[in-house]
C-alpha positions in Angstrom: 0.0 0.0 0.0 1.2 3.5 -0.7 1.3 6.4 1.7 -2.0 7.9 0.6 -3.9 4.6 1.1 -2.5 4.2 4.6 -3.3 7.8 5.4 -6.9 7.5 4.2 -7.3 4.2 6.1 -6.0 5.7 9.3 -8.2 8.7 8.9 -11.3 6.6 8.3 -10.5 4.4 11.4 -10.0 7.6 13.5 -13.3 9.0 12.2 -15.2 5.8 13.0 -13.8 5.8 16.5 -14.6 9.5 17.0 -18.2 9.1 15.8 -20.5 9.0 18.8 -22.8 6.1 19.2 -26.4 6.8 20.1 -28.6 4.5 22.0 -32.3 4.7 21.3 -34.8 4.1 24.2 -38.5 3.6 23.9 -41.2 3.9 26.5 -45.0 3.7 26.6 -46.9 7.0 26.8 -50.6 7.4 27.3 -53.1 8.6 24.7 -53.9 11.6 26.9 -50.3 12.8 26.7 -50.4 12.6 22.9 -53.8 14.1 22.3 -53.8 16.8 25.0 -52.0 19.9 23.9 -52.7 23.0 25.9 -53.2 26.3 24.2 -50.2 27.7 26.1 -48.0 24.8 24.8 -49.1 25.5 21.3 -48.4 29.2 21.7 -45.0 28.4 23.1 -44.3 26.2 20.1 -45.2 29.0 17.7 -43.2 31.6 19.6 -40.1 29.3 19.7 -40.5 28.7 16.0 -40.5 32.5 15.5 -37.4 32.9 17.7 -35.3 30.7 15.3 -32.7 32.8 13.4 -33.5 31.3 10.0 -37.2 32.1 10.5 -36.4 35.7 11.6 -34.2 36.1 8.5 -37.0 34.9 6.3 -39.5 37.2 7.9 -37.2 40.2 7.5 -36.6 39.3 3.8 -40.4 39.4 3.3 -40.6 42.7 5.1 -42.1 41.6 8.4 -40.6 42.6 11.7 -40.1 39.6 13.9 -41.4 41.5 17.0 -44.6 42.4 15.2 -45.0 38.8 14.2 -44.8 37.8 17.9 -47.4 40.4 18.7 -49.7 39.0 16.0 -49.3 35.5 17.6 -50.2 36.9 21.0 -53.4 38.4 19.4 -54.4 35.1 17.7 -57.2 32.9 19.1 -56.4 29.5 20.6 -57.8 27.6 17.7 -55.7 29.6 15.2 -52.5 29.0 17.3 -53.4 25.3 17.6 -53.7 25.1 13.8 -50.4 26.9 13.3 -48.7 24.7 15.9 -50.0 21.6 14.1 -48.5 22.8 10.8 -45.2 23.4 12.6 -45.2 19.9 14.0 -46.1 18.5 10.6 -43.0 20.1 9.0 -40.2 17.7 8.1 -37.3 17.7 10.6 -33.9 18.3 9.1 -33.9 17.0 5.5 -32.0 20.1 4.3 -28.8 19.0 2.9 -26.4 21.5 1.4 -24.6 21.3 -1.8 -21.3 21.2 0.1 -22.4 18.0 1.9 -23.4 16.4 -1.4 -20.1 17.3 -2.9 -18.3 15.9 0.1 -20.2 12.6 -0.2 -19.3 12.4 -3.9 -15.6 13.0 -3.2 -15.6 10.4 -0.4 -17.3 7.9 -2.7 -14.9 8.7 -5.6 -11.8 8.3 -3.3 -13.1 5.0 -2.0 -13.7 3.7 -5.5 -10.3 4.9 -6.6 -8.5 3.1 -3.7 -10.6 0.0 -4.3 -9.6 -0.1 -8.0 -5.9 0.1 -7.2 
């Protein structure tokens, strides 16, 4: 093996060791915990969503002041807030991969293929 192959192998081993392992746990919850959402919890969900920096940047790009958006949420009825919180909960979590991450995956795959072919 040449120097590059040894270096890449050592790097991959170090990255595998460094990667944290996550343990999933599961437990039973009651239906009342799932179904019951208080109006205050829904309002907190919407306000926390508005506090995110990417949401505030999007609001500002559309010409809406984030503080006035929070005031509008405070003026909404409980059913309106519940509907909005439901839409927030229905949004996909994550799933936003950047072009840099795609390029990195392609480069890693190409390097692995190149070393495998040698």
